[in-house]
C-alpha positions as CSV (number, residue, x, y, z in Angstrom):
1,X,51.7,-241.0,34.7
2,X,50.0,-244.4,34.5
3,X,53.6,-245.1,37.1
4,X,51.6,-242.9,39.5
5,X,48.3,-244.5,39.1
6,X,50.3,-247.7,40.0
7,X,52.1,-246.3,42.8
8,X,48.5,-244.8,44.3
9,X,46.7,-248.4,43.8
10,X,49.6,-250.3,45.6
11,X,49.5,-247.9,48.5
12,X,45.5,-247.9,48.7
13,X,46.4,-251.7,48.9
14,X,48.8,-251.9,51.7
15,X,47.1,-248.9,53.6
16,X,44.0,-251.4,53.3
17,X,45.6,-254.4,54.6
18,X,46.8,-252.5,57.4
19,X,43.3,-251.0,58.4
20,X,43.7,-247.4,57.6
21,X,40.3,-247.2,55.4
22,X,40.5,-243.4,54.7
23,X,43.8,-243.6,53.8
24,X,43.0,-246.9,51.7
25,X,40.0,-244.6,49.7
26,X,41.7,-241.2,49.3
27,X,45.0,-243.2,47.3
28,X,42.5,-245.6,45.5
29,X,40.5,-242.2,44.3
30,X,43.8,-240.9,43.3
31,X,44.7,-243.5,41.5
32,X,41.4,-244.2,39.6
33,X,41.7,-240.5,38.7
34,X,45.1,-240.5,37.2
35,X,44.2,-243.9,35.5
36,X,41.3,-242.5,33.9
37,X,43.4,-239.1,33.0
38,X,45.9,-241.6,31.2
39,X,43.5,-243.5,29.4
40,X,41.7,-240.0,27.8
41,X,45.4,-238.7,27.1
42,X,46.4,-242.3,25.4
43,X,43.1,-241.7,23.3
44,X,43.7,-238.4,22.0
45,X,47.4,-239.1,21.2
46,X,46.1,-242.2,19.0
47,X,43.8,-239.9,17.4
48,X,45.8,-237.6,16.8
49,X,48.9,-239.5,15.7
50,X,46.2,-241.1,13.0
51,X,45.3,-237.8,12.1
52,X,48.6,-236.7,11.1
53,X,49.3,-239.8,9.3
54,X,45.9,-239.6,7.1
């Protein structure tokens, strides 16, 4: 999922470079959402892993 966040971030940068404001904003928003989902899932898996050990 982090891979998709990076891909959308790169798309946003390229779109912003060529002046496609709406596309860049949309891709950046998608990248931001995917990144936060990735972080939440990472924290959940970390907590579950620590609970199983204990």
